[in-house]
C-alpha positions, -999 to +999 in steps of 0.1 A: -361-293-799-331-301-813-303-329-801-280-300-786-312-281-771-324-314-755-290-326-737-285-291-724-320-290-709-311-327-694-278-316-682-295-288-662-316-313-648-292-335-637-271-306-620-306-296-601-310-329-591-272-336-580-274-300-560-305-316-543-290-348-532-258-328-521-282-307-500-298-336-486-266-350-478-253-322-460-287-318-441-285-356-427-248-347-416-259-320-396-286-335-380-266-367-377-242-343-356-268-325-339-286-360-326-246-372-314-246-337-293-278-341-280-272-378-272-244-371-255-258-341-233-284-364-219-262-390-211-239-368-193-233-373-155-242-342-138-227-349-103-196-361-120-194-331-141-199-310-109-173-330-091-147-321-116-153-285-115-155-287-077-119-303-080-106-278-108-118-251-087-100-262-055-065-265-072-067-233-088-078-216-053-046-234-036-024-220-066-037-188-060-029-189-022+003-201-027+009-170-052-004-146-028+022-163+002+050-162-023+042-125-030+039-117+003+069-132+014+090-116-019+073-082-007+086-086+030+118-095+017+121-063-007+108-043+022+135-053+045+166-051+018+147-015+013+149-009+046+185-022+050+197+000+021+184+031+034+196+028+069+229+010+061+229-012+089+220-050+087+189-063+100+198-089+124+181-123+115+166-144+140+180-181+147+155-207+144+159-217+179+148-180+188+121-179+167+106-214+182+112-194+218+093-166+210+061-184+196+063-203+225+061-176+245+036-159+222+011-188+227+021-192+264+039-221+266+070-209+277+057-205+312+048-242+316+083-255+302+102-229+326+078-242+356+089-278+346+123-271+347+128-255+380+109-285+396+133-308+383+162-284+394+149-287+428+151-322+432+181-334+450+180-369+439+163-387+411+177-419+413+179-450+437+167-452+471+169-423+495+196-426+517+189-416+555+217-397+571 
């Protein structure tokens, strides 16, 4: 063999050896990465993870409920506006006091309140000793 051929053969051997070293390093890095992932999964606390997911789900449900209520309110306002436009009449708005009175009446609390008022009105004198005639 000539020196050029010998040099080319050695050059190819070195290249093959260098490629095998690179492949081995890549395999080592991949196995270290897999080992880190496996260790993390092993060390993970399932209870804490489930708690976190429950919290996230609760938050999402609350946001959905709020969005649904806002949508319902917007739809009711839109329906009222459409009704007002179609009839040409303004829909009377209820005062807050009237709303509270109506809710109390619906709940049956207004009757008790009226009875207390009537009893208070029937009393002749509420302060001081009773004077005899």
